[in-house]
N, C-alpha and C positions, 0 to 999 in steps of 0.2 A: 674649597675645591680639593685640597690635599686630603682632607678627611674622607671624601668620597672615593678617591682612588686607592687609599689604604684599604677601605672596605672591599672594593672590587678585587684587589689582589688577594685578600684573605679568602674571599668567596671562591675565587678560581682555584686556589691551592687546596683549601680545606674541603670544599664541597665537590670538587672534581668536575665543575662545569667547564665547557669549552670556552676558550677566549673569544670566539666569534660571537657568543651570546652577548657579550658586553660591548660589542661594536654598535649595538642598537642605541637610539637616543635615550637619554635619561630624563625622567620627569618625576622626581620625588615631590609629592604635591598633595593637594586636596581638591576634590571636584564634586560636582553634583549633576546628575541627569534627572530630568523630570518632565511630566506632562501636566498641563492644566486641565483639570477635570471638567471645567466649564467651556473654555474656548477651544480646547483640544490642541492648543499649541504645544510643541515639543521643544525642549531646550537642554542646554548643557552649559556649565560654567566651571572655571578652573583658575587656580593661582599656584604659582610655584616659584622657588628661587632658582629659576632656570630660564634662559633666554627663549623668547617666542614659544611659550608653552602651548598656545592655541593652535599652532601649526601641526602639532602631532597628537595632542590628547583628545580634543573634542570633535565629535562627528555627529551629524544629524541629517535626516532627510524627511521631507514633508510626507505625512501619511504612513511613515515607516517606523521611525524611532530615533534613538540617540545612543551613542557609545562613548564611554570614556576609557581610554587605554593608557596606563601610567605605570609608575615605578620604573623598572627596566622595560621600556616600552616595546611592545611588538606593534609597530605602526599599522601593519596589515589588518590587525583586529578591527580597526575602525571601519573601513569599507567592507571587509569581509563580513563583519557582524551585521551591518545594514543589509548586505546582499542576502544573508541567511534569513533575516526577518522577512525580506521581500519574497523569499521562497516559501514562506508560510511556517517557518520554524518559530517556536516560542523562544523567549530570551534564554530560558534554561537550556533548551536544546542547542541554541546557537552557541552559548558559552561552552557547553560540553564539547562541541565540535571544534571550536577554536583551540581549546586547551589540550585536546586529545593527542595531537602530534607535536605539541610545543615543548621542546626540551627545557625551556626556561619558565615553565608554568609556576615554579615555586618562587620566582622573583617578580611575577607579574601581578598587576592589580587591574581589574577590568570590571566595568559596569555596563549593562545593557538594559535599555527600556524600550518597549514597543509602543505603538501609537495608542494602545488601550491602557497604558500605565502599568503593565506587568513588568517585573524587574528580575534580574539575575546578577549576582555580584560575586567576584572571586578576589580574595586577598591571599596571595601566596605565602606559604609558611616562612619563606626567607626574605620577605619584604622587610625593609629596615624599620625598626620600631621607633616611635610608636606607630603602629599600623593597624587598620581595621576598617570596618564599614557598617552601615546600618541601612536597611532597605525596607520598603513597604509599598503599598499600592501608590502609584504615581510618582515615586522618587527613589533614588539611591544616592547616599552620600558616602564617600570613601576617601581615605587619606593614608599616607605613609610618610615616614621621617618627620613626624610631628613632635612638638615639644611635650604634649600631653596626650593621653589616650581618651580624652573626652571631646576631641575636636569634632568628630563625625556626629556625635550626639547633639552637640551645640548647633551644628548645621541643620540637623533634622528639626530641632525645635524652632529655629528661625524660619525655615521653609514653611512649616506647618502653621505658624502663628502670624506670619506677615500677611496682611490683607492688601493685596496689590496685584497688578498683572504679573505673569510668570517671570518676566525678565527681572523685575524688581525683587521678586521672592528669591530668585537665584542669587542675586547680588547680596541680599540680606543674609543668605547662608554663607557666602564668602566672608562677609563682615564678621559674622558670628565666629567663624573659624579663626580669624585673626584675633578677635577678642579673647578667644580661649587659648591663645598661644601660637597657633598656626604652625607653619613650617619652622623647624628648629633653626634653619639658616636665615630666616627672614623672607622678604618679598623680592620679586624681580619682574615677573610677567603675569598677565591675566587675560582671560578671554571669556566672551559671552556670545552664545549662538542660540538663536530662536528661529524655528521654522513653523510653517502652518501644519495644523493637524490634518487638513484635507488638501491634497496636492491639486494645483490648478493645471498641471501639465506645462507650466511655464516656470522653469527653475529660477528665473530672475525675479519672479513674484513670490515664490515659495519661501525664500530665505528672507525673513522679516528683519532680523537684527544679527549683525556679524561685527562685533567690536573686539579689538585686541589692544592690549598694552604690552609692547614687546620688551621694554627695559625701563623700569621705573622703581625707585626705592619704596614707594607706597602704591603698589600696583592695584590694590583693592580700592583704595580711595580714588584712584584715577579711573578705574573702570566704572565706578559709580558716577563720577563726574561725566564721563563720556555718555553714559546712558541718559543722563539728564539732558545733555546737549542733543542727543538723538531725539528725545521726546520733543524738544523745542523745534528741531528741524522738521519733525512730522507736521507741526503747525505751519512752518514755512512752506513745506511742500503743498499743504492744503491751500495755503494762500496763493501759491503759484497756479494751482489748478483752478481756483476761483477766478483768477485773472483771465485764464484761458477761456473760461465760460462767461466772461463779462460780468462777474459778480464782484464788483468793487467793494461793497459793504462786507461781503463774506471774507474777501482778501484782507481787508483792514482788520477785521476781527481776529483772523488767524495770525497775522503778523504781530498784532498787539500782544496776543497771548504768548507767542514765541519770545518776544522781547521781555515780557514780564518774567518769564521763566529763567532768562539769562540776562539779568540787569547789568552784568559786568561788561559794559561797553562792547556789545557785539555789533560792530559797525554795519555788517551786511543786513542784519535784521532791522536796524534802525533805518537804513537806506530804503528798503522796500516798503517799510511802514510809511515813510514820507511819500514815496511814489504813489502808494494807494490813496493817501490823503489827497494828493493832487488830482488823481483820477476821479474822485467823487466830489471834486469842487472845493476842497478845503486847503487851498494854497497857503493861506496865512498860517494855518496850523503846521503845515509842512516846512515852512521856511526855517524855523529855528532848528528843526531836526536835520535838514540838509546842511545848515551851517555847521552844526556839530560834527557831522560826518565828514564834510569837506576839510575841516580843520584837522581831523584825525588822519585823513588820507586823501590827498588831492586827486588821486586817480578816479575816485568816485565822481568827482566833478567833470573829469574828462569823459567819463562814461555817459553822463546824463543826456547830452544832446543826441547820442546814438540811439536812445530809446524812442525818440519821437517818430522817426520815419517808419518804424515797424509797429507803432501803435501801443507800445508798453507804457509810454508816458504821453498822456493826452492833454497837451497844452498848446497854446498859440505862441507866436514869436515873442510877444510882449511878456508873457508869463515865463517863458524860457529865459529871456534876458534877465528877468528879476532873480531867478534862481542862479544863473551864471554869474551874477554880480556879487554874490556872497563871498 
């Protein structure tokens, strides 16, 4: 931290920048914005040795595009960049407008991608080295204050060669950045944001993934873990929907898949797996699962009879007593 403020002081004195410029949030970091050419999903991912980096750096809107604003952040570039894209501006035009009246353009780093995968990126000449970017159709990777000047190229390679959904490709780029040396100060926070390529008009459905690691010594490893948990809970949600529709077999299949993805004692997944087994007539298979769950946390046992009156657990009194006796 002392290193950062020495640099700020020297910049203010030697470059003649106003002190108000440096009251903005700092995020010396690496990030990537991208579009999936098949699904048309739009995303952004970031890691920095700075607290809660995702709250300032990454911005995205369904059917519009994504923005990463970093280094000495001009936070307004996020929403303003998206608004300019919505007005019909290209990423290059939007970037030019954003920088045109910005007195801090030389210390900014900004990347913009539209829903068609067109990109524009700026790395100010006074961004702290190692700093740079690489961009192409469907992606832009950018970084500053890195240990090596090869970080952004490593991100590009990982993004292009990873065969997976967009979210996993973005995380692969973060992992590659770390393996190449990453932020010279280490890790602290990370974020992953994915939105639809085609807006539904319902913003609560347009934001597909929004994960953040606010403060963690291995932020990239943690964001990767959270993405895996997210994928498992997608199956949990599908199981819940199957139950709503009376499809017990489908629910059982989804809950089992979720449990297999997270074998490390996810009590809730095991519990609903057991409930689904009971609902399709497999009480005996459910009993040992209920027993394991109850031993881990007795509150699940307290919850169980509450499911019967509302139809989420379809058993008679005798069967319920058998479960409650565990």
